[in-house]
N, C-alpha and C positions, 0 to 999 in steps of 0.2 A: 259313210258319203252312203247315200241311198239313190239308186239308179231309176228314173222313171219307168213307166210300162213301155214306153214306147223302146227305149234303149234294151229292156228285157226280150222284148219279143223280137227286134232285131237281130239281140245276141241269139239268141234261140234260132232264128230263121238261118245264121250263119254257120251253128254247129251240124255238118253232116252225120247224120245216125247211119249205122251197118243197118239199121232193125226197117221193116214195111210196114206197116199197119195193111190190115186185108180186110173185108167187108164184113168178115166174119168173126164174131165175138170171140177173144180168146185165141186166137188166131195169128201169129206175128210171124214172118219172115229174113231171115240174115240172107242181106242182098248179095257181100260177097260169094258165098256160098250155095243160093238159092234156099235153101233148106227151109223147112217150117217147122216152127216149133209152138207148142202150146203152151200159153202164159193165163194162169188163171189165181185168182187167189179161190184158197180148201181152209174151211176152217179156220180164216184169218189169217195163213201163212200163203206168203208167196210160193207160187208152184210152176215149175217150169218144165216140159218135157221133149227134147229135141224127137221130131215123129219120124224122120226118114224119109219124107215125101217132097218130090219137087212140085206135084201138080197140085192145085188147092184142093179136087174133089174128094183126094186120097187123103191130105192132111186132114180135113175136116172131121172124115169118118173115121181117123186115128186121132185126131184132138178128141173127141167124143171118148171114147175107148179109156181115152190117157186119164181123164177129167173124171171117169166115173169109178175106176177102180184107185187113183189118188181119194178118193170122195170117202170111197169104200173102206180103203185101209183105215184114213183117218177118224173115222169113225169108230174101228174098231178100238184103235189104240191110238194118241194125238202125236206121239212120238213112233212113228211108224218106219221100219228102216228100208231096205230095198229087198232081204230077203222077203217080209211080209208082203211085200209087191209081186213078187215072184211066186210065190205061194195061192195067192187071191188071182193071180192070171191063170195059175195051172189048173184052179180047182175048177175056173171059167170056160178051161179049152181055149184062148185066147192068147195071140202073140204079144208079146212082149215091146211096148214103144223104147226106143235107146230115151237114156238118162242123161242129162247133161253132169 
């Protein structure tokens, strides 16, 4: 039995998500904890990193760093490991964003 579009939309409205969109692309906030996360596709794979930031300005800067590091790491090797990310961050002398 196929649901109508109105039924699907009302079901979607009833479903309360713990994730809140922000005006910044690739940046979401976990409502219960208030922590921001970077969420982006890098080389066709979904990437999410915990940014350990409660303010949007700090989260935006850390999100940019996290996406740049992930892109650089995946350019070198598509099956990049956390160790490889840490090496790249050390070479750039940048703090590592927490991973989920």
